[in-house]
PLY file of the C-alpha trace (Angstrom):
ply
format ascii 1.0
element vertex 163
property float x
property float y
property float z
element edge 162
property int vertex1
property int vertex2
end_header
77.65 81.43 81.17
75.76 82.35 84.31
72.87 84.05 82.50
69.49 82.44 81.82
68.35 78.86 82.04
70.34 75.96 80.62
69.44 72.35 79.84
72.14 69.96 78.64
71.25 66.47 77.42
73.69 63.85 78.67
74.29 60.20 77.69
71.99 57.39 78.87
68.91 59.59 79.15
70.14 62.09 81.74
69.92 65.84 81.68
71.63 68.65 83.57
69.38 71.67 84.22
70.22 75.09 85.63
67.22 77.30 86.36
68.10 80.51 88.16
70.34 79.46 91.07
69.23 75.82 91.18
71.22 73.02 89.55
69.44 69.71 88.90
70.66 66.41 87.49
67.64 64.38 86.28
66.83 61.27 84.34
64.56 61.99 81.40
61.38 59.99 81.79
58.29 60.10 79.64
56.01 62.78 81.04
52.28 62.34 81.34
50.50 64.31 78.67
48.33 66.96 80.26
45.11 67.87 78.52
45.23 71.17 76.69
42.16 72.48 78.53
39.37 71.11 80.66
36.48 72.45 82.69
37.26 72.66 86.39
34.21 71.06 88.01
32.80 72.71 91.12
32.98 70.73 94.38
35.42 68.05 93.16
39.19 67.70 93.55
40.55 67.71 90.00
43.99 66.41 89.07
46.25 68.40 86.73
49.12 66.29 85.43
51.31 64.58 88.01
51.83 67.70 90.08
48.58 69.41 91.13
45.06 68.94 92.42
42.60 71.83 92.37
39.25 72.35 94.08
36.71 75.16 94.06
33.22 75.60 95.45
30.82 78.14 96.87
31.86 79.40 100.29
28.44 78.36 101.65
29.04 74.69 100.65
32.28 74.18 102.54
33.38 70.96 104.17
36.50 71.91 106.16
37.81 68.33 106.01
38.40 68.85 102.28
41.10 71.40 103.06
43.54 69.30 105.08
46.98 69.08 103.46
46.36 71.96 101.06
49.07 74.30 99.86
46.94 77.32 99.04
43.45 78.56 99.92
42.02 81.67 98.25
38.62 83.34 98.29
37.19 85.02 95.23
34.18 86.62 93.63
33.42 86.40 89.93
30.15 87.12 88.10
28.06 84.07 87.27
28.75 84.70 83.57
32.48 84.00 84.21
31.70 80.41 85.20
32.51 77.61 84.64
36.21 77.89 85.36
38.68 75.98 83.21
42.26 74.86 83.64
44.78 74.73 80.85
48.41 75.06 79.92
49.99 78.45 79.34
49.89 79.93 75.86
51.88 82.65 74.12
50.44 86.07 74.85
48.65 85.07 78.07
48.03 87.95 80.49
46.63 88.28 84.01
45.32 91.37 85.81
46.96 91.50 89.24
45.90 93.49 92.26
47.27 97.04 92.20
47.86 97.05 88.44
45.90 98.97 85.81
46.97 96.77 82.87
47.25 92.99 82.64
50.74 91.53 83.02
52.17 89.01 80.55
52.56 85.57 82.12
56.00 85.25 80.55
57.09 88.37 82.49
55.33 87.17 85.65
57.25 83.87 85.53
60.54 85.74 85.16
59.72 88.12 88.02
58.65 85.23 90.28
61.70 83.15 89.23
59.65 80.21 87.97
61.92 77.77 86.10
61.23 76.80 82.49
60.30 73.20 83.30
57.86 74.34 86.00
56.17 76.87 83.68
54.91 74.11 81.38
53.51 72.08 84.29
51.62 74.86 86.07
47.83 74.98 85.72
46.33 78.22 84.42
42.79 78.97 85.65
40.61 80.88 83.22
37.03 82.10 83.11
34.35 81.05 80.62
35.42 84.04 78.49
39.05 82.83 78.48
40.37 85.52 80.84
43.17 84.23 83.06
42.30 84.72 86.70
44.95 82.63 88.50
48.21 80.72 88.25
48.01 78.55 91.38
51.23 78.45 93.32
52.46 81.64 91.67
49.94 84.54 91.64
46.20 85.15 91.72
44.26 87.86 89.90
42.36 90.87 91.26
39.22 88.85 92.11
41.13 86.72 94.66
42.01 87.30 98.31
43.67 85.24 101.05
41.04 86.44 103.50
37.32 85.84 103.32
35.31 89.03 102.83
31.60 89.78 102.57
32.00 89.71 98.77
33.66 86.26 98.73
31.29 83.86 96.98
33.78 81.10 96.18
36.87 79.36 97.50
39.69 77.68 95.57
42.33 75.39 96.98
45.38 73.65 95.54
47.59 70.73 96.49
51.00 69.96 95.09
51.43 66.21 94.76
0 1
1 2
2 3
3 4
4 5
5 6
6 7
7 8
8 9
9 10
10 11
11 12
12 13
13 14
14 15
15 16
16 17
17 18
18 19
19 20
20 21
21 22
22 23
23 24
24 25
25 26
26 27
27 28
28 29
29 30
30 31
31 32
32 33
33 34
34 35
35 36
36 37
37 38
38 39
39 40
40 41
41 42
42 43
43 44
44 45
45 46
46 47
47 48
48 49
49 50
50 51
51 52
52 53
53 54
54 55
55 56
56 57
57 58
58 59
59 60
60 61
61 62
62 63
63 64
64 65
65 66
66 67
67 68
68 69
69 70
70 71
71 72
72 73
73 74
74 75
75 76
76 77
77 78
78 79
79 80
80 81
81 82
82 83
83 84
84 85
85 86
86 87
87 88
88 89
89 90
90 91
91 92
92 93
93 94
94 95
95 96
96 97
97 98
98 99
99 100
100 101
101 102
102 103
103 104
104 105
105 106
106 107
107 108
108 109
109 110
110 111
111 112
112 113
113 114
114 115
115 116
116 117
117 118
118 119
119 120
120 121
121 122
122 123
123 124
124 125
125 126
126 127
127 128
128 129
129 130
130 131
131 132
132 133
133 134
134 135
135 136
136 137
137 138
138 139
139 140
140 141
141 142
142 143
143 144
144 145
145 146
146 147
147 148
148 149
149 150
150 151
151 152
152 153
153 154
154 155
155 156
156 157
157 158
158 159
159 160
160 161
161 162
């Protein structure tokens, strides 16, 4: 079948994976357990699993040397009550409000629309506010409070690195 994603376990610890139009032959190795959720400290590069590092700070406290070799830089403004930010794994029912939309979009639908493979979905960090609202999926999409360009309303900056 050409529809959907497929993972076939093979002898000797190998696996064949088809996700969208990409075919991968991998050796199953124990994966590092990622914490379910942790506070994303301000002003410090924070590791998420084996794949990501994240950093955020106030725009006024920037050290440009921190942003060499980054994959993504976004500016944002959130009320003080939304802090501290946290990172976690995705959960069933997660939704994010994207720019230009009136209702939040389900992350499961977002991943399908953006063609994010099943194995990648479980490794991606989800950034949420203190109230648990999802505001970003680094490397995929960012919520309404984020912009690629610094504006007068931009109080904070977030950056990501894929390792």
